[in-house]
C-alpha positions, 0 to 999 in steps of 0.5 A: 492453461487449457484446463483452466480455461475449460473449467466449468462455470459455477453458480454462487452456491457451488462456488461457496461449497468448493471454496469454503466461503459462504454465499453471503460473504462472496456477495460481500466481497463483490459489493466491496469490489474485491471480487469481480462481477459474475458472468451473466447468462440470462438471469443466471450469475456464474463464476469461472476459474478467475473468480475462484482464484481471486476468492482463494486469494481473498480468503488467504489474506483474510486468514492472515489478518488483512482488513478489507481496506488493505486487501483492496489496496493490494489489489490496486497495487497489483493492477499497477504492476505488482503481483499479489504473489510478489507482495505476499512473498515480502515478509515485511509486508506481513510482519511490519504492518501493525493495527495502530499504523505505527512505523516499525524501526529497523534493527542495526543488522537489518539496516546493513543493506544500505548502511554503506550508502553515504546519506547526503546532508539534504536528505538528513535535513528533510528527514529532520523536517518531517520527523524521521530523524529526531537527532540532528545529522543522525544518518543512522537514525534515518536509515533505521526507518524501514520505509526509507531504508527499503526505498534507498535499497531498491534504488541502489539495486535498480542501479541509480547512482548517488546523485539520482538517489539523493534527488529521488529521496529528497523529492519523495520525502519533501512530498511526504512532508507537504502531504502531512501538512494537511493534518495540521490544516485538519486539526486547526479546522476542527479546533476552530469548530470548537470540537473537544480535544479528546474527540478531535484526537479520536477523529484525526487518528481515525482519519490517518489510515484512510488518508495514507491509503488515499495518498498512495493511490493518488501517487499511483494514478499520477505516476501512471499518467505522467509515465504515459503522457511524458515518457511514452510508456504504454497504458496499463 
């Protein structure tokens, strides 16, 4: 730790040379908020070990195919209590992410982690209402959704009882359903504006990734506020 703190500061050209990045790209990462601002000593911009560590992380993520938007999302998640190391260790984060944003369905064997959990009828109904269950009453189909399966698995591991799991699962899925209703409003508004259907479809689909990111960040912000103001958690 002491050697890290005593590491010499570098100018941007030195940081670029030792990291393998370019000066231009380092500036791009700063402009996008991915890399923290340099340390100012007079008119000189200097970079320390924390900058180097963050830059190496950014380069690793870019090499794995992550976009700037995704990297920003991961960094925000880190600030809310998740370490990037933990996120990078989760294979599903790497392998299940697809450019189209399509949902990956779990195989039967992958669903065994929560297969013993008896899905309450209310969760099946909510799952049907938001399109996660296309076969009425098919609990297995609900569990085949990667994100629902992971949510239930995490709740079970945390020690939440069946009643709590049902309540949390229902609230989460109902919230997702209400959020998705905004897409209907968007489609109707664009349609009323007389936009061609092909153009409308392209615009709506291009909006989905940003809308999903915004929804997640709004959730994190609201959850943090609730935890500190209602439950007395310390502020981050």
